[in-house]
N, C-alpha and C positions, 0 to 999 in steps of 0.2 A: 054178575055185572057184564054188560055187553061190551065194555070198553077195554082199555089197556091199564094194567097195573104193573108198576115197576118198583122193586125194592132190591138194591144191589149194594154189596160191600166188597171192597178189595183194597189191598195195600200196595200191590205191585203189578205191572211196572209203574203205574201211577195210582195215586189215591182215588178211590171211587166210593162215594157215600150218597147214593141217589135214592130218593123215595118220592114218587109222584104217581098220579093216575090221570087218565084221559078218557072221558066218556065217548060213546058212539056218537058221531056227529059233532064232537067238540074239537076245537083247535087250541092246543096248549103250546105256548112258546117257551123254549129254553133260552134264557137271556143271561149273558155274562161276557167277560172280556175274552180276548183271544187266549187260548191255552187253558181255559177253565174246565175243559172236559165235556163240553156240550156235544161235539161230534162223536166223542167216544161213547157217550150214552146212546146216541142214535145207532151207532155201529153195534153196540151190545144188544139192543133190541132186535136188530136185523140178524144177529148171530154171526156178524163179521168180526167181532172182537170179544173174546172170552178169556179173561185173565185166569191163570192156573189156580189162583187162590180165591176166586170169586165165590161169594155166598149170597143167597137170596133167591128171588124168583122174578120171572116175567110171565104174565098171563094176559091172554087176549081172548075176549068173549068166553071166559071161564076155562080156556084150554091153556095148559102149562107149556110154554115154549122153553122155559128154564125153571127148574126147581132143584136146587142143589141138595136140599134135604131128602128129596125123593129120588135123586139120581136121574132126573130128566134133563136132557139137553138136546133140543131139536137142531138139526143142521139148518143153515141158511135156506137150503132148497125146500125144507119142510115148513118153513115159516111163511105165512102169507103177508110179507112185508114189502111194500113198494118204497124204494129210496130214491129221492131226487138229489143228485149231487150238486155241489155249488157250481161246478163248471160242466155239468150235464153228462160228461163221460160217454158221449155217443160214439159209436164206431164210425170212423170217417169214411170207410169204403162202402158202407151200406146205406141204403135209402132210409127215409124216415119210417116207411112201413116195415121194412126189414128189421130196423132197430127195435121197433115195438113188438113185432111178431116173435122175435128171438126170446123175449122175456115172457111171452104169453104161456099160461098154463094149459093143461089138457082141456079140450072142449072149445078152445078159441079157434075160430076159422078165419081165413083171410077176410071174409065179409064182415066178421065181428070187429076185427082190427080196423078196417076201413070205416065202419060205423063210429068207432070211438074217435078216430082221427077227425072225422067230419064234425063230431060234437065239439071238438076243440078248435075248429076252424082251420083244419089242415087237409081237407079233402083234396084240394087241387095241388097240394105240395107233397103228397105221399111218396112220389117217386124221386124227390130231390135228396141229394146227400147233404150232410150237415154244413159243408162249406158253401152250399147254395142257399142256406137259410139264414135269416137274421137271428140276432140273439134271442129275441122274444119267441120266434118260431122254434128255435132249438129247445128253449125252455119248455114249450108246449109238447114237443116230441118226448122230452125227458119225463114230463108229467104223465103222458100217455103210457110210456113204458113202465112207469111205476104203478099206474092204475091197473094194468093187465095182470100184475102180480097180486093185486088186492081184490079185484072184482071178479066174481063168477060171471059168465057171459049173460046169464039171465038178468043181471042188474042193469044191463044196457037199456032195458025197457021198464024196469020196475023202480020207481022212485023211492028214495029214502028207506031202502031195505037195510036192516042191520047186518052188516057183513063181517065175517070172522077174520078180519085183517086190520092192518094199520098202515097209514101213509106217513112217511118220514121225509121231511123237507129240510135239507142242509143249506141254509142261506141261498135259496133258489133265485132270489130277486136281486142279489148284490151285483151281478155282472151285466145288468141291462140298464138302459137309460131311463130317465124319469117318466116320459110318456108311456113307454112299454111297461114299466113297473105298475103304473096305474091301471093299464089294461089287464095285466096279469092278476092284480088284486081283485078286479071285478070277476075274472074267470074263476078264481079260487072261491069267491063268495057264491057264484052260481053253482059251482061244483058241489059245495057243501049242502046245497038244497036238494041235490039229486043223489048223492052218495053218502050214506051215513056210516062213515068209518072214523075211528080216532085218528086225528092228524096232529103230529108233533113237529113243530117248526123251530129250527135253530136260527137265531138271529142275534146280532149285537146292536141292532138298531132299535132303540127304545120307542121311537115314534111308530115304527112298523109293528112292534109287538102290541102297542096300545091300540093300533088301528085294526089288527087282524085277529088277535087272540081273545078267547073267552077267559082264559087264565094264563098267568105267567109263572114260571119257576125260575127264581134267581139262582144262578149256579156260579160257584167260585171254588177253584182248586179241587174239582171233582165232587163237590158237595152241594146238594140242593139246600139253600139257606132259607127260602121263604116261598110259599105258593099262595096265590090268590088272584082275584080280579085285578087287572092292570091298574085301574084308578086307585084301588085300595092299597096295593103294594107300593106304588110310587108315592102316595101321600102318607102312608103309615108304615115305613120300613121297620122290620123287627129289631134291627140293631144298627150300629154305626157302619158296619161293613156293607150291609144292604143299602143303606142311605148313600154311601159312596158309589156303589155299583149302579144305582139307578139315576145317578147324576144330580142328586140334590145339592144345590149350591149353598143354601143357608143352613149350616150345620154348626151348632154351638154347644157349649157346656153350661151346666147350671146345677141348681139344687131344688128339689121339690119340697114344698111345705104345705101341710094340710090346713084347710080352712074349715068352713062350716057349710052345712046343707048342700053337699055335693060339689063344693068349690075348693080350689087350692091355689097356691101361688107358686109360680116358677121364678126363682131368683136367677136371672141371667147373669152369669159371672164371667170374669176375664181371668184366664189362667195366669197371666202375667201380673195381675193386680188383684190379689185375693180379697182386698178390702172393698173393691168396687162391686157394684151390683145394681140390677134393675129388675123390679117385680112386674110380672105379667100374669094376668088372670087366666086360669086354666080349669078344665073340668077335673074333678077327682073321681076316678072310676074304682077307687079302693083296690088298686093293683100295685101301688107303690107306697112304701112306708114313709112316714114323715122324716124329713131331713136327708133323704136318699140323694146321693150324687147321681146326676143324669146327664145324658146328651140329648139334644132335642133338635128338631128341624122345623123350619117355617115354610108352610105352603103358600107361596106368593099369590096363587090364584084366589086365596081367601083374604087378601089384604086390600083394603080400600085406600086410595091415595087422594088426599084433599089438599087444597091450597093452604098455605101457612096462615093460621088464625081462623080458618073456617070451622064452624061447628056443625057436626052431623045433624041432619034433620030428624033422624030416628036413631038415637043412641041406645043400642040394645045392651042388656045387662052383660057385664063381663068383658066388653070390648075395651082394649087398651089403646090409648092415644099415645103416639110416639112421634116427637118432632125430630126430623132428620134433614141433613144437608145433602144435596146431590153432589157427589164428588166427581162423577164421570158419567157422561151420556154418550153411548156409542150407537149410532143409528144403523139398523139392519133392515132397511126398507120401512115397512109399516110398524115394525117393532124396534124399540130402543133398549139396549142392555144398560141398565142404570145401576150404579154403585152408590149407596147411601150410607152416611155415618150418623149414628144416633147421637143426639145432643146429650142425653143422659149417660151414655156409655161410649164416649168418643173413640175408644180403642177398637170398637167392633163395627163391622160393616155388613150391610144387607144388600143382596143383589136381587133386582126385580126386572122383569120384562114388561115395559110399559109401552102402550101404543103412542105413536106420534100424535094422534088426535088428542089423547089425554094431556100430553105435555103442552100442546098448543092451547088447549082450553085453560090449563093452569098457568100459562104464560111463565114457564119456569125452565131453566136450563142448568148447566153445570155451575155450581156455586150458589144456586138458589136453595130455598128451604121449602119443605112440604111437611104435611102431617100424615102419618100412617094410622089407620084404624084397623087394629088386629083383632080378629074374632078368636075366641078360645079354641074353636075347631081348627084353626090354622096351625096350631101348635101340636106337634106329636112328640111325646116324651118317651125316652128309652133309658132304663137303668144302666149304669156303668157296670160292666162285668168285672168282677174281681177274681183273681186267680187264687 
């Protein structure tokens, strides 16, 4: 494999149970709350943090950087890892060019460094110190410094070469303003077309992960909980904790009941009223036994909202109609955050982001009634784990 492979286990000083990979030219985002171990994973890859009891391996392009079973542990200097810190960590007394040149490996000349700075739009700023640069310019210098650790000088002119290194980005966009962030996103996208190295991005911003990453790794308490394409992970979390971490608002309890010909029923239950329930049609993938207690999430992007009493022009099989009252409508520009209460299960509420245009068309506001048309694919079911 040309990319990065990580499999690490440790119990002290913090728990670490990480397992993920990142192909050459791929960008994988580590997503999780503060203190979840994302940065520790980056530092472990770079060789800057190695717990005494660590077990496992780190391999890049087939080369073992760490293999505890074989007794291999390369020093940070021996690893071709470029790390961009959250606050850049540039030396304040050195120029941009000197900061980059200090990290350059053997074979890099001053002209090579200047060529790389020019590629990142810093040709005229190379003799400035960090205090004379904007936040975005400092970020680009930090990126250049990381790249000279990863790139052999030949790759300055050879596009998309598979390089035996990895680029590690620790929340590099969090300290810049929105316009600069958009510019840096474009530069990162352009860089990926020229340099084919595994890139691992640490972020707590779900929108940023969805925009930039090919795959995401959901991290919590030092453990990688789920890996996959952003859209799939955010719509189909593996368990209730992942659903919470990816910010899913509509998370409920229920019971799964098998039906016929690939169909099942999700009985939406209220924990405080066991006798109450509402049936929703779902697909049966033969992964959950009949009568299993489940938690489930509703993907609001697959819910159609209609006027009260309106009949859908094309009612597809399995869609569930649900009459709801709008309890609250909070306008957020073009989007309104709406809280709805089901008529059939009034103790439960659903949160949807609806456009102001849709609300105007329906001529409805707080206190009014609408109908939800819920597709079976909008429901993602997860068995309740029992200890």
